[in-house]
PDBQT receptor file of N, H, CA, C and O in Angstrom, charges set to zero:
ATOM      1  N   UNK A   1     126.118 105.799  98.509  1.00  0.00    +0.000 N 
ATOM      2  CA  UNK A   1     125.994 104.505  97.873  1.00  0.00    +0.000 C 
ATOM      3  C   UNK A   1     125.325 103.549  98.856  1.00  0.00    +0.000 C 
ATOM      4  O   UNK A   1     125.698 103.492 100.027  1.00  0.00    +0.000 OA
ATOM      5  N   UNK A   2     124.345 102.807  98.376  1.00  0.00    +0.000 N 
ATOM      6  H   UNK A   2     124.043 102.853  97.424  1.00  0.00    +0.000 HD
ATOM      7  CA  UNK A   2     123.661 101.818  99.193  1.00  0.00    +0.000 C 
ATOM      8  C   UNK A   2     124.189 100.429  98.884  1.00  0.00    +0.000 C 
ATOM      9  O   UNK A   2     124.636 100.145  97.773  1.00  0.00    +0.000 OA
ATOM     10  N   UNK A   3     124.127  99.569  99.896  1.00  0.00    +0.000 N 
ATOM     11  H   UNK A   3     123.764  99.800 100.799  1.00  0.00    +0.000 HD
ATOM     12  CA  UNK A   3     124.494  98.173  99.662  1.00  0.00    +0.000 C 
ATOM     13  C   UNK A   3     123.355  97.290 100.143  1.00  0.00    +0.000 C 
ATOM     14  O   UNK A   3     122.784  97.525 101.208  1.00  0.00    +0.000 OA
ATOM     15  N   UNK A   4     123.031  96.289  99.366  1.00  0.00    +0.000 N 
ATOM     16  H   UNK A   4     123.495  96.098  98.501  1.00  0.00    +0.000 HD
ATOM     17  CA  UNK A   4     121.926  95.393  99.695  1.00  0.00    +0.000 C 
ATOM     18  C   UNK A   4     122.346  94.500 100.855  1.00  0.00    +0.000 C 
ATOM     19  O   UNK A   4     123.384  93.841 100.797  1.00  0.00    +0.000 OA
ATOM     20  N   UNK A   5     121.526  94.483 101.916  1.00  0.00    +0.000 N 
ATOM     21  H   UNK A   5     120.683  95.019 101.962  1.00  0.00    +0.000 HD
ATOM     22  CA  UNK A   5     121.816  93.670 103.085  1.00  0.00    +0.000 C 
ATOM     23  C   UNK A   5     120.990  92.390 103.107  1.00  0.00    +0.000 C 
ATOM     24  O   UNK A   5     121.487  91.336 103.504  1.00  0.00    +0.000 OA
ATOM     25  N   UNK A   6     119.744  92.475 102.686  1.00  0.00    +0.000 N 
ATOM     26  H   UNK A   6     119.340  93.331 102.364  1.00  0.00    +0.000 HD
ATOM     27  CA  UNK A   6     118.897  91.288 102.596  1.00  0.00    +0.000 C 
ATOM     28  C   UNK A   6     117.677  91.615 101.755  1.00  0.00    +0.000 C 
ATOM     29  O   UNK A   6     117.330  92.778 101.548  1.00  0.00    +0.000 OA
ATOM     30  N   UNK A   7     117.045  90.569 101.281  1.00  0.00    +0.000 N 
ATOM     31  H   UNK A   7     117.327  89.624 101.449  1.00  0.00    +0.000 HD
ATOM     32  CA  UNK A   7     115.845  90.756 100.472  1.00  0.00    +0.000 C 
ATOM     33  C   UNK A   7     114.856  89.645 100.728  1.00  0.00    +0.000 C 
ATOM     34  O   UNK A   7     115.153  88.685 101.440  1.00  0.00    +0.000 OA
ATOM     35  N   UNK A   8     113.697  89.774 100.155  1.00  0.00    +0.000 N 
ATOM     36  H   UNK A   8     113.456  90.553  99.576  1.00  0.00    +0.000 HD
ATOM     37  CA  UNK A   8     112.642  88.788 100.318  1.00  0.00    +0.000 C 
ATOM     38  C   UNK A   8     113.029  87.518  99.572  1.00  0.00    +0.000 C 
ATOM     39  O   UNK A   8     113.174  87.547  98.349  1.00  0.00    +0.000 OA
ATOM     40  N   UNK A   9     113.200  86.394 100.284  1.00  0.00    +0.000 N 
ATOM     41  H   UNK A   9     113.083  86.370 101.277  1.00  0.00    +0.000 HD
ATOM     42  CA  UNK A   9     113.599  85.158  99.610  1.00  0.00    +0.000 C 
ATOM     43  C   UNK A   9     112.537  84.622  98.654  1.00  0.00    +0.000 C 
ATOM     44  O   UNK A   9     112.832  83.774  97.812  1.00  0.00    +0.000 OA
ATOM     45  N   UNK A  10     111.313  85.108  98.779  1.00  0.00    +0.000 N 
ATOM     46  H   UNK A  10     111.073  85.796  99.463  1.00  0.00    +0.000 HD
ATOM     47  CA  UNK A  10     110.232  84.685  97.890  1.00  0.00    +0.000 C 
ATOM     48  C   UNK A  10     110.164  85.546  96.622  1.00  0.00    +0.000 C 
ATOM     49  O   UNK A  10     109.312  85.310  95.764  1.00  0.00    +0.000 OA
ATOM     50  N   UNK A  11     111.033  86.520  96.499  1.00  0.00    +0.000 N 
ATOM     51  H   UNK A  11     111.725  86.711  97.196  1.00  0.00    +0.000 HD
ATOM     52  CA  UNK A  11     111.013  87.457  95.378  1.00  0.00    +0.000 C 
ATOM     53  C   UNK A  11     111.289  86.739  94.060  1.00  0.00    +0.000 C 
ATOM     54  O   UNK A  11     112.217  85.939  93.948  1.00  0.00    +0.000 OA
ATOM     55  N   UNK A  12     110.474  87.041  93.091  1.00  0.00    +0.000 N 
ATOM     56  H   UNK A  12     109.720  87.691  93.183  1.00  0.00    +0.000 HD
ATOM     57  CA  UNK A  12     110.637  86.419  91.768  1.00  0.00    +0.000 C 
ATOM     58  C   UNK A  12     110.980  87.433  90.683  1.00  0.00    +0.000 C 
ATOM     59  O   UNK A  12     111.391  87.042  89.591  1.00  0.00    +0.000 OA
ATOM     60  N   UNK A  13     110.820  88.735  90.960  1.00  0.00    +0.000 N 
ATOM     61  H   UNK A  13     110.486  89.053  91.848  1.00  0.00    +0.000 HD
ATOM     62  CA  UNK A  13     111.033  89.706  89.886  1.00  0.00    +0.000 C 
ATOM     63  C   UNK A  13     112.144  90.707  90.162  1.00  0.00    +0.000 C 
ATOM     64  O   UNK A  13     112.403  91.566  89.319  1.00  0.00    +0.000 OA
ATOM     65  N   UNK A  14     112.805  90.630  91.300  1.00  0.00    +0.000 N 
ATOM     66  H   UNK A  14     112.594  89.932  91.984  1.00  0.00    +0.000 HD
ATOM     67  CA  UNK A  14     113.941  91.503  91.569  1.00  0.00    +0.000 C 
ATOM     68  C   UNK A  14     113.594  92.866  92.132  1.00  0.00    +0.000 C 
ATOM     69  O   UNK A  14     114.499  93.634  92.459  1.00  0.00    +0.000 OA
ATOM     70  N   UNK A  15     112.312  93.198  92.257  1.00  0.00    +0.000 N 
ATOM     71  H   UNK A  15     111.576  92.575  91.992  1.00  0.00    +0.000 HD
ATOM     72  CA  UNK A  15     111.934  94.503  92.797  1.00  0.00    +0.000 C 
ATOM     73  C   UNK A  15     111.083  94.344  94.051  1.00  0.00    +0.000 C 
ATOM     74  O   UNK A  15     110.056  95.005  94.202  1.00  0.00    +0.000 OA
ATOM     75  N   UNK A  16     111.510  93.479  94.933  1.00  0.00    +0.000 N 
ATOM     76  H   UNK A  16     112.345  92.942  94.811  1.00  0.00    +0.000 HD
ATOM     77  CA  UNK A  16     110.759  93.140  96.133  1.00  0.00    +0.000 C 
ATOM     78  C   UNK A  16     111.301  93.878  97.357  1.00  0.00    +0.000 C 
ATOM     79  O   UNK A  16     112.341  94.531  97.282  1.00  0.00    +0.000 OA
ATOM     80  N   UNK A  17     110.593  93.772  98.482  1.00  0.00    +0.000 N 
ATOM     81  H   UNK A  17     109.748  93.242  98.543  1.00  0.00    +0.000 HD
ATOM     82  CA  UNK A  17     111.073  94.395  99.705  1.00  0.00    +0.000 C 
ATOM     83  C   UNK A  17     112.523  94.008 100.002  1.00  0.00    +0.000 C 
ATOM     84  O   UNK A  17     112.914  92.847  99.889  1.00  0.00    +0.000 OA
ATOM     85  N   UNK A  18     113.297  95.009 100.381  1.00  0.00    +0.000 N 
ATOM     86  H   UNK A  18     112.979  95.953 100.473  1.00  0.00    +0.000 HD
ATOM     87  CA  UNK A  18     114.731  94.827 100.572  1.00  0.00    +0.000 C 
ATOM     88  C   UNK A  18     115.211  95.717 101.709  1.00  0.00    +0.000 C 
ATOM     89  O   UNK A  18     114.668  96.799 101.933  1.00  0.00    +0.000 OA
ATOM     90  N   UNK A  19     116.226  95.260 102.420  1.00  0.00    +0.000 N 
ATOM     91  H   UNK A  19     116.667  94.382 102.238  1.00  0.00    +0.000 HD
ATOM     92  CA  UNK A  19     116.902  96.076 103.431  1.00  0.00    +0.000 C 
ATOM     93  C   UNK A  19     118.244  96.506 102.856  1.00  0.00    +0.000 C 
ATOM     94  O   UNK A  19     119.047  95.680 102.423  1.00  0.00    +0.000 OA
ATOM     95  N   UNK A  20     118.466  97.805 102.863  1.00  0.00    +0.000 N 
ATOM     96  H   UNK A  20     117.813  98.476 103.215  1.00  0.00    +0.000 HD
ATOM     97  CA  UNK A  20     119.699  98.388 102.338  1.00  0.00    +0.000 C 
ATOM     98  C   UNK A  20     120.449  99.077 103.473  1.00  0.00    +0.000 C 
ATOM     99  O   UNK A  20     119.832  99.526 104.438  1.00  0.00    +0.000 OA
ATOM    100  N   UNK A  21     121.758  99.162 103.369  1.00  0.00    +0.000 N 
ATOM    101  H   UNK A  21     122.260  98.797 102.584  1.00  0.00    +0.000 HD
ATOM    102  CA  UNK A  21     122.565  99.905 104.325  1.00  0.00    +0.000 C 
ATOM    103  C   UNK A  21     123.329 100.997 103.609  1.00  0.00    +0.000 C 
ATOM    104  O   UNK A  21     123.719 100.838 102.453  1.00  0.00    +0.000 OA
ATOM    105  N   UNK A  22     123.544 102.114 104.302  1.00  0.00    +0.000 N 
ATOM    106  H   UNK A  22     123.227 102.244 105.242  1.00  0.00    +0.000 HD
ATOM    107  CA  UNK A  22     124.336 103.182 103.704  1.00  0.00    +0.000 C 
ATOM    108  C   UNK A  22     125.818 102.816 103.767  1.00  0.00    +0.000 C 
ATOM    109  O   UNK A  22     126.234 101.973 104.563  1.00  0.00    +0.000 OA
ATOM    110  N   UNK A  23     126.582 103.453 102.932  1.00  0.00    +0.000 N 
ATOM    111  H   UNK A  23     126.244 104.137 102.286  1.00  0.00    +0.000 HD
ATOM    112  CA  UNK A  23     128.008 103.155 102.830  1.00  0.00    +0.000 C 
ATOM    113  C   UNK A  23     128.723 103.329 104.163  1.00  0.00    +0.000 C 
ATOM    114  O   UNK A  23     129.635 102.567 104.484  1.00  0.00    +0.000 OA
ATOM    115  N   UNK A  24     128.313 104.333 104.942  1.00  0.00    +0.000 N 
ATOM    116  H   UNK A  24     127.572 104.952 104.681  1.00  0.00    +0.000 HD
ATOM    117  CA  UNK A  24     128.973 104.579 106.227  1.00  0.00    +0.000 C 
ATOM    118  C   UNK A  24     128.409 103.709 107.356  1.00  0.00    +0.000 C 
ATOM    119  O   UNK A  24     128.845 103.825 108.501  1.00  0.00    +0.000 OA
ATOM    120  N   UNK A  25     127.442 102.838 107.037  1.00  0.00    +0.000 N 
ATOM    121  H   UNK A  25     127.088 102.744 106.106  1.00  0.00    +0.000 HD
ATOM    122  CA  UNK A  25     126.827 101.908 107.987  1.00  0.00    +0.000 C 
ATOM    123  C   UNK A  25     126.118 102.603 109.144  1.00  0.00    +0.000 C 
ATOM    124  O   UNK A  25     125.944 102.013 110.210  1.00  0.00    +0.000 OA
ATOM    125  N   UNK A  26     125.712 103.843 108.940  1.00  0.00    +0.000 N 
ATOM    126  H   UNK A  26     125.853 104.322 108.074  1.00  0.00    +0.000 HD
ATOM    127  CA  UNK A  26     125.036 104.586 110.005  1.00  0.00    +0.000 C 
ATOM    128  C   UNK A  26     123.524 104.628 109.822  1.00  0.00    +0.000 C 
ATOM    129  O   UNK A  26     122.801 105.031 110.733  1.00  0.00    +0.000 OA
ATOM    130  N   UNK A  27     123.042 104.215 108.654  1.00  0.00    +0.000 N 
ATOM    131  H   UNK A  27     123.629 103.887 107.915  1.00  0.00    +0.000 HD
ATOM    132  CA  UNK A  27     121.605 104.270 108.365  1.00  0.00    +0.000 C 
ATOM    133  C   UNK A  27     121.180 103.077 107.524  1.00  0.00    +0.000 C 
ATOM    134  O   UNK A  27     121.987 102.421 106.865  1.00  0.00    +0.000 OA
ATOM    135  N   UNK A  28     119.886 102.826 107.576  1.00  0.00    +0.000 N 
ATOM    136  H   UNK A  28     119.230 103.358 108.111  1.00  0.00    +0.000 HD
ATOM    137  CA  UNK A  28     119.280 101.773 106.769  1.00  0.00    +0.000 C 
ATOM    138  C   UNK A  28     118.175 102.380 105.919  1.00  0.00    +0.000 C 
ATOM    139  O   UNK A  28     117.543 103.363 106.305  1.00  0.00    +0.000 OA
ATOM    140  N   UNK A  29     117.958 101.787 104.775  1.00  0.00    +0.000 N 
ATOM    141  H   UNK A  29     118.472 100.989 104.462  1.00  0.00    +0.000 HD
ATOM    142  CA  UNK A  29     116.842 102.143 103.910  1.00  0.00    +0.000 C 
ATOM    143  C   UNK A  29     116.020 100.872 103.745  1.00  0.00    +0.000 C 
ATOM    144  O   UNK A  29     116.559  99.814 103.417  1.00  0.00    +0.000 OA
ATOM    145  N   UNK A  30     114.720 100.977 103.970  1.00  0.00    +0.000 N 
ATOM    146  H   UNK A  30     114.282 101.836 104.236  1.00  0.00    +0.000 HD
ATOM    147  CA  UNK A  30     113.837  99.832 103.852  1.00  0.00    +0.000 C 
ATOM    148  C   UNK A  30     112.918 100.036 102.659  1.00  0.00    +0.000 C 
ATOM    149  O   UNK A  30     112.176 101.015 102.589  1.00  0.00    +0.000 OA
ATOM    150  N   UNK A  31     112.978  99.116 101.741  1.00  0.00    +0.000 N 
ATOM    151  H   UNK A  31     113.582  98.320 101.798  1.00  0.00    +0.000 HD
ATOM    152  CA  UNK A  31     112.096  99.121 100.580  1.00  0.00    +0.000 C 
ATOM    153  C   UNK A  31     110.969  98.145 100.877  1.00  0.00    +0.000 C 
ATOM    154  O   UNK A  31     111.219  96.975 101.169  1.00  0.00    +0.000 OA
ATOM    155  N   UNK A  32     109.738  98.614 100.803  1.00  0.00    +0.000 N 
ATOM    156  H   UNK A  32     109.535  99.564 100.565  1.00  0.00    +0.000 HD
ATOM    157  CA  UNK A  32     108.614  97.738 101.099  1.00  0.00    +0.000 C 
ATOM    158  C   UNK A  32     107.347  98.239 100.437  1.00  0.00    +0.000 C 
ATOM    159  O   UNK A  32     107.381  99.092  99.550  1.00  0.00    +0.000 OA
ATOM    160  N   UNK A  33     106.241  97.697 100.882  1.00  0.00    +0.000 N 
ATOM    161  H   UNK A  33     106.214  97.004 101.602  1.00  0.00    +0.000 HD
ATOM    162  CA  UNK A  33     104.940  98.040 100.324  1.00  0.00    +0.000 C 
ATOM    163  C   UNK A  33     104.358  99.216 101.098  1.00  0.00    +0.000 C 
ATOM    164  O   UNK A  33     104.230  99.142 102.320  1.00  0.00    +0.000 OA
ATOM    165  N   UNK A  34     104.004 100.290 100.416  1.00  0.00    +0.000 N 
ATOM    166  H   UNK A  34     104.108 100.350  99.423  1.00  0.00    +0.000 HD
ATOM    167  CA  UNK A  34     103.462 101.487 101.059  1.00  0.00    +0.000 C 
ATOM    168  C   UNK A  34     102.158 101.128 101.766  1.00  0.00    +0.000 C 
ATOM    169  O   UNK A  34     101.285 100.478 101.191  1.00  0.00    +0.000 OA
ATOM    170  N   UNK A  35     102.043 101.557 103.009  1.00  0.00    +0.000 N 
ATOM    171  H   UNK A  35     102.752 102.085 103.475  1.00  0.00    +0.000 HD
ATOM    172  CA  UNK A  35     100.825 101.329 103.770  1.00  0.00    +0.000 C 
ATOM    173  C   UNK A  35      99.821 102.410 103.385  1.00  0.00    +0.000 C 
ATOM    174  O   UNK A  35     100.092 103.604 103.516  1.00  0.00    +0.000 OA
ATOM    175  N   UNK A  36      98.667 101.976 102.912  1.00  0.00    +0.000 N 
ATOM    176  H   UNK A  36      98.447 101.006 102.806  1.00  0.00    +0.000 HD
ATOM    177  CA  UNK A  36      97.623 102.918 102.522  1.00  0.00    +0.000 C 
ATOM    178  C   UNK A  36      96.364 102.773 103.373  1.00  0.00    +0.000 C 
ATOM    179  O   UNK A  36      95.444 103.583 103.260  1.00  0.00    +0.000 OA
ATOM    180  N   UNK A  37      96.317 101.758 104.215  1.00  0.00    +0.000 N 
ATOM    181  H   UNK A  37      97.065 101.100 104.307  1.00  0.00    +0.000 HD
ATOM    182  CA  UNK A  37      95.155 101.519 105.070  1.00  0.00    +0.000 C 
ATOM    183  C   UNK A  37      95.027 102.659 106.078  1.00  0.00    +0.000 C 
ATOM    184  O   UNK A  37      95.908 102.820 106.923  1.00  0.00    +0.000 OA
ATOM    185  N   UNK A  38      93.954 103.458 106.016  1.00  0.00    +0.000 N 
ATOM    186  H   UNK A  38      93.239 103.328 105.329  1.00  0.00    +0.000 HD
ATOM    187  CA  UNK A  38      93.795 104.606 106.903  1.00  0.00    +0.000 C 
ATOM    188  C   UNK A  38      93.842 104.247 108.389  1.00  0.00    +0.000 C 
ATOM    189  O   UNK A  38      94.353 105.023 109.197  1.00  0.00    +0.000 OA
ATOM    190  N   UNK A  39      93.314 103.083 108.752  1.00  0.00    +0.000 N 
ATOM    191  H   UNK A  39      92.898 102.453 108.096  1.00  0.00    +0.000 HD
ATOM    192  CA  UNK A  39      93.336 102.684 110.160  1.00  0.00    +0.000 C 
ATOM    193  C   UNK A  39      94.747 102.424 110.659  1.00  0.00    +0.000 C 
ATOM    194  O   UNK A  39      95.099 102.823 111.769  1.00  0.00    +0.000 OA
ATOM    195  N   UNK A  40      95.556 101.758 109.846  1.00  0.00    +0.000 N 
ATOM    196  H   UNK A  40      95.271 101.434 108.944  1.00  0.00    +0.000 HD
ATOM    197  CA  UNK A  40      96.949 101.527 110.239  1.00  0.00    +0.000 C 
ATOM    198  C   UNK A  40      97.718 102.842 110.308  1.00  0.00    +0.000 C 
ATOM    199  O   UNK A  40      98.476 103.074 111.251  1.00  0.00    +0.000 OA
ATOM    200  N   UNK A  41      97.526 103.690 109.323  1.00  0.00    +0.000 N 
ATOM    201  H   UNK A  41      96.910 103.502 108.557  1.00  0.00    +0.000 HD
ATOM    202  CA  UNK A  41      98.229 104.971 109.305  1.00  0.00    +0.000 C 
ATOM    203  C   UNK A  41      97.850 105.831 110.503  1.00  0.00    +0.000 C 
ATOM    204  O   UNK A  41      98.704 106.519 111.062  1.00  0.00    +0.000 OA
ATOM    205  N   UNK A  42      96.591 105.803 110.903  1.00  0.00    +0.000 N 
ATOM    206  H   UNK A  42      95.898 105.244 110.449  1.00  0.00    +0.000 HD
ATOM    207  CA  UNK A  42      96.149 106.584 112.059  1.00  0.00    +0.000 C 
ATOM    208  C   UNK A  42      96.851 106.111 113.330  1.00  0.00    +0.000 C 
ATOM    209  O   UNK A  42      97.146 106.921 114.208  1.00  0.00    +0.000 OA
ATOM    210  N   UNK A  43      97.118 104.826 113.435  1.00  0.00    +0.000 N 
ATOM    211  H   UNK A  43      96.878 104.168 112.721  1.00  0.00    +0.000 HD
ATOM    212  CA  UNK A  43      97.812 104.293 114.604  1.00  0.00    +0.000 C 
ATOM    213  C   UNK A  43      99.257 104.777 114.677  1.00  0.00    +0.000 C 
ATOM    214  O   UNK A  43      99.822 104.911 115.762  1.00  0.00    +0.000 OA
ATOM    215  N   UNK A  44      99.840 105.034 113.530  1.00  0.00    +0.000 N 
ATOM    216  H   UNK A  44      99.380 104.925 112.648  1.00  0.00    +0.000 HD
ATOM    217  CA  UNK A  44     101.238 105.452 113.481  1.00  0.00    +0.000 C 
ATOM    218  C   UNK A  44     101.411 106.944 113.736  1.00  0.00    +0.000 C 
ATOM    219  O   UNK A  44     102.454 107.365 114.238  1.00  0.00    +0.000 OA
ATOM    220  N   UNK A  45     100.406 107.750 113.399  1.00  0.00    +0.000 N 
ATOM    221  H   UNK A  45      99.560 107.408 112.991  1.00  0.00    +0.000 HD
ATOM    222  CA  UNK A  45     100.479 109.197 113.599  1.00  0.00    +0.000 C 
ATOM    223  C   UNK A  45     101.777 109.772 113.021  1.00  0.00    +0.000 C 
ATOM    224  O   UNK A  45     102.542 110.431 113.726  1.00  0.00    +0.000 OA
ATOM    225  N   UNK A  46     102.010 109.518 111.747  1.00  0.00    +0.000 N 
ATOM    226  H   UNK A  46     101.388 108.984 111.174  1.00  0.00    +0.000 HD
ATOM    227  CA  UNK A  46     103.248 109.942 111.088  1.00  0.00    +0.000 C 
ATOM    228  C   UNK A  46     103.282 111.450 110.858  1.00  0.00    +0.000 C 
ATOM    229  O   UNK A  46     102.278 112.037 110.453  1.00  0.00    +0.000 OA
ATOM    230  N   UNK A  47     104.421 112.078 111.111  1.00  0.00    +0.000 N 
ATOM    231  H   UNK A  47     105.236 111.602 111.440  1.00  0.00    +0.000 HD
ATOM    232  CA  UNK A  47     104.546 113.498 110.800  1.00  0.00    +0.000 C 
ATOM    233  C   UNK A  47     104.715 113.700 109.297  1.00  0.00    +0.000 C 
ATOM    234  O   UNK A  47     105.035 112.762 108.567  1.00  0.00    +0.000 OA
ATOM    235  N   UNK A  48     104.501 114.913 108.850  1.00  0.00    +0.000 N 
ATOM    236  H   UNK A  48     104.241 115.675 109.443  1.00  0.00    +0.000 HD
ATOM    237  CA  UNK A  48     104.681 115.245 107.437  1.00  0.00    +0.000 C 
ATOM    238  C   UNK A  48     106.102 114.898 107.009  1.00  0.00    +0.000 C 
ATOM    239  O   UNK A  48     107.060 115.149 107.740  1.00  0.00    +0.000 OA
ATOM    240  N   UNK A  49     106.226 114.327 105.834  1.00  0.00    +0.000 N 
ATOM    241  H   UNK A  49     105.447 114.123 105.240  1.00  0.00    +0.000 HD
ATOM    242  CA  UNK A  49     107.533 113.976 105.300  1.00  0.00    +0.000 C 
ATOM    243  C   UNK A  49     107.951 112.543 105.597  1.00  0.00    +0.000 C 
ATOM    244  O   UNK A  49     108.972 112.085 105.085  1.00  0.00    +0.000 OA
ATOM    245  N   UNK A  50     107.176 111.818 106.420  1.00  0.00    +0.000 N 
ATOM    246  H   UNK A  50     106.346 112.189 106.837  1.00  0.00    +0.000 HD
ATOM    247  CA  UNK A  50     107.488 110.427 106.702  1.00  0.00    +0.000 C 
ATOM    248  C   UNK A  50     106.421 109.526 106.098  1.00  0.00    +0.000 C 
ATOM    249  O   UNK A  50     105.283 109.943 105.882  1.00  0.00    +0.000 OA
ATOM    250  N   UNK A  51     106.808 108.286 105.831  1.00  0.00    +0.000 N 
ATOM    251  H   UNK A  51     107.732 107.947 106.006  1.00  0.00    +0.000 HD
ATOM    252  CA  UNK A  51     105.862 107.281 105.353  1.00  0.00    +0.000 C 
ATOM    253  C   UNK A  51     106.191 105.975 106.044  1.00  0.00    +0.000 C 
ATOM    254  O   UNK A  51     107.215 105.860 106.718  1.00  0.00    +0.000 OA
ATOM    255  N   UNK A  52     105.346 105.019 105.881  1.00  0.00    +0.000 N 
ATOM    256  H   UNK A  52     104.514 105.113 105.334  1.00  0.00    +0.000 HD
ATOM    257  CA  UNK A  52     105.577 103.703 106.474  1.00  0.00    +0.000 C 
ATOM    258  C   UNK A  52     105.415 102.650 105.391  1.00  0.00    +0.000 C 
ATOM    259  O   UNK A  52     104.607 102.797 104.473  1.00  0.00    +0.000 OA
ATOM    260  N   UNK A  53     106.197 101.589 105.513  1.00  0.00    +0.000 N 
ATOM    261  H   UNK A  53     106.853 101.470 106.258  1.00  0.00    +0.000 HD
ATOM    262  CA  UNK A  53     106.116 100.488 104.558  1.00  0.00    +0.000 C 
ATOM    263  C   UNK A  53     106.016  99.169 105.306  1.00  0.00    +0.000 C 
ATOM    264  O   UNK A  53     106.525  99.027 106.418  1.00  0.00    +0.000 OA
ATOM    265  N   UNK A  54     105.357  98.216 104.685  1.00  0.00    +0.000 N 
ATOM    266  H   UNK A  54     104.943  98.331 103.782  1.00  0.00    +0.000 HD
ATOM    267  CA  UNK A  54     105.305  96.858 105.206  1.00  0.00    +0.000 C 
ATOM    268  C   UNK A  54     106.458  96.074 104.605  1.00  0.00    +0.000 C 
ATOM    269  O   UNK A  54     106.725  96.156 103.406  1.00  0.00    +0.000 OA
ATOM    270  N   UNK A  55     107.135  95.316 105.452  1.00  0.00    +0.000 N 
ATOM    271  H   UNK A  55     106.918  95.250 106.425  1.00  0.00    +0.000 HD
ATOM    272  CA  UNK A  55     108.266  94.516 105.005  1.00  0.00    +0.000 C 
ATOM    273  C   UNK A  55     108.056  93.094 105.518  1.00  0.00    +0.000 C 
ATOM    274  O   UNK A  55     107.802  92.910 106.709  1.00  0.00    +0.000 OA
ATOM    275  N   UNK A  56     108.152  92.093 104.663  1.00  0.00    +0.000 N 
ATOM    276  H   UNK A  56     108.358  92.241 103.696  1.00  0.00    +0.000 HD
ATOM    277  CA  UNK A  56     108.006  90.727 105.127  1.00  0.00    +0.000 C 
ATOM    278  C   UNK A  56     109.037  90.409 106.224  1.00  0.00    +0.000 C 
ATOM    279  O   UNK A  56     110.193  90.823 106.143  1.00  0.00    +0.000 OA
ATOM    280  N   UNK A  57     108.604  89.682 107.229  1.00  0.00    +0.000 N 
ATOM    281  H   UNK A  57     107.664  89.345 107.295  1.00  0.00    +0.000 HD
ATOM    282  CA  UNK A  57     109.495  89.313 108.332  1.00  0.00    +0.000 C 
ATOM    283  C   UNK A  57     110.759  88.627 107.818  1.00  0.00    +0.000 C 
ATOM    284  O   UNK A  57     111.832  88.796 108.396  1.00  0.00    +0.000 OA
ATOM    285  N   UNK A  58     110.641  87.858 106.741  1.00  0.00    +0.000 N 
ATOM    286  H   UNK A  58     109.768  87.721 106.272  1.00  0.00    +0.000 HD
ATOM    287  CA  UNK A  58     111.790  87.121 106.202  1.00  0.00    +0.000 C 
ATOM    288  C   UNK A  58     112.936  88.040 105.805  1.00  0.00    +0.000 C 
ATOM    289  O   UNK A  58     114.097  87.636 105.875  1.00  0.00    +0.000 OA
ATOM    290  N   UNK A  59     112.638  89.257 105.393  1.00  0.00    +0.000 N 
ATOM    291  H   UNK A  59     111.695  89.585 105.336  1.00  0.00    +0.000 HD
ATOM    292  CA  UNK A  59     113.698  90.201 104.996  1.00  0.00    +0.000 C 
ATOM    293  C   UNK A  59     114.574  90.533 106.199  1.00  0.00    +0.000 C 
ATOM    294  O   UNK A  59     115.801  90.486 106.115  1.00  0.00    +0.000 OA
ATOM    295  N   UNK A  60     113.938  90.868 107.318  1.00  0.00    +0.000 N 
ATOM    296  H   UNK A  60     112.941  90.906 107.387  1.00  0.00    +0.000 HD
ATOM    297  CA  UNK A  60     114.707  91.211 108.515  1.00  0.00    +0.000 C 
ATOM    298  C   UNK A  60     115.325  89.969 109.157  1.00  0.00    +0.000 C 
ATOM    299  O   UNK A  60     116.450  90.026 109.653  1.00  0.00    +0.000 OA
ATOM    300  N   UNK A  61     114.608  88.859 109.152  1.00  0.00    +0.000 N 
ATOM    301  H   UNK A  61     113.694  88.812 108.749  1.00  0.00    +0.000 HD
ATOM    302  CA  UNK A  61     115.149  87.617 109.713  1.00  0.00    +0.000 C 
ATOM    303  C   UNK A  61     116.415  87.195 108.984  1.00  0.00    +0.000 C 
ATOM    304  O   UNK A  61     117.377  86.752 109.611  1.00  0.00    +0.000 OA
ATOM    305  N   UNK A  62     116.419  87.331 107.658  1.00  0.00    +0.000 N 
ATOM    306  H   UNK A  62     115.637  87.691 107.149  1.00  0.00    +0.000 HD
ATOM    307  CA  UNK A  62     117.606  86.990 106.864  1.00  0.00    +0.000 C 
ATOM    308  C   UNK A  62     118.789  87.855 107.273  1.00  0.00    +0.000 C 
ATOM    309  O   UNK A  62     119.909  87.363 107.412  1.00  0.00    +0.000 OA
ATOM    310  N   UNK A  63     118.537  89.141 107.466  1.00  0.00    +0.000 N 
ATOM    311  H   UNK A  63     117.627  89.541 107.354  1.00  0.00    +0.000 HD
ATOM    312  CA  UNK A  63     119.607  90.056 107.853  1.00  0.00    +0.000 C 
ATOM    313  C   UNK A  63     120.169  89.680 109.222  1.00  0.00    +0.000 C 
ATOM    314  O   UNK A  63     121.383  89.560 109.383  1.00  0.00    +0.000 OA
ATOM    315  N   UNK A  64     119.292  89.496 110.206  1.00  0.00    +0.000 N 
ATOM    316  H   UNK A  64     118.306  89.593 110.076  1.00  0.00    +0.000 HD
ATOM    317  CA  UNK A  64     119.781  89.183 111.557  1.00  0.00    +0.000 C 
ATOM    318  C   UNK A  64     120.453  87.824 111.632  1.00  0.00    +0.000 C 
ATOM    319  O   UNK A  64     121.406  87.647 112.391  1.00  0.00    +0.000 OA
ATOM    320  N   UNK A  65     119.976  86.872 110.864  1.00  0.00    +0.000 N 
ATOM    321  H   UNK A  65     119.202  87.016 110.248  1.00  0.00    +0.000 HD
ATOM    322  CA  UNK A  65     120.610  85.547 110.813  1.00  0.00    +0.000 C 
ATOM    323  C   UNK A  65     122.032  85.684 110.273  1.00  0.00    +0.000 C 
ATOM    324  O   UNK A  65     122.944  85.021 110.768  1.00  0.00    +0.000 OA
ATOM    325  N   UNK A  66     122.230  86.518 109.285  1.00  0.00    +0.000 N 
ATOM    326  H   UNK A  66     121.490  87.056 108.883  1.00  0.00    +0.000 HD
ATOM    327  CA  UNK A  66     123.556  86.717 108.695  1.00  0.00    +0.000 C 
ATOM    328  C   UNK A  66     124.501  87.442 109.649  1.00  0.00    +0.000 C 
ATOM    329  O   UNK A  66     125.718  87.346 109.492  1.00  0.00    +0.000 OA
ATOM    330  N   UNK A  67     123.971  88.161 110.628  1.00  0.00    +0.000 N 
ATOM    331  H   UNK A  67     122.982  88.239 110.755  1.00  0.00    +0.000 HD
ATOM    332  CA  UNK A  67     124.809  88.917 111.564  1.00  0.00    +0.000 C 
ATOM    333  C   UNK A  67     125.352  88.063 112.703  1.00  0.00    +0.000 C 
ATOM    334  O   UNK A  67     126.240  88.503 113.433  1.00  0.00    +0.000 OA
ATOM    335  N   UNK A  68     124.828  86.842 112.867  1.00  0.00    +0.000 N 
ATOM    336  H   UNK A  68     124.107  86.485 112.273  1.00  0.00    +0.000 HD
ATOM    337  CA  UNK A  68     125.282  85.974 113.962  1.00  0.00    +0.000 C 
ATOM    338  C   UNK A  68     126.633  85.401 113.707  1.00  0.00    +0.000 C 
ATOM    339  O   UNK A  68     127.152  84.651 114.534  1.00  0.00    +0.000 OA
TER     340      UNK A  68
């Protein structure tokens, strides 16, 4: 089971970038925009089975602000 930790405060439709935590609090799931730019992907050198997403800074800032 996932629990929502923070989301994009600019979100208007409910399906925006979001930070989720697993029930056991040992992992995070990041929902964001899939990176398709070949130059950015080449810099990451991702192994098979992994992907990268862009997440607005506000999503993570909201989470860390709430942790203080």
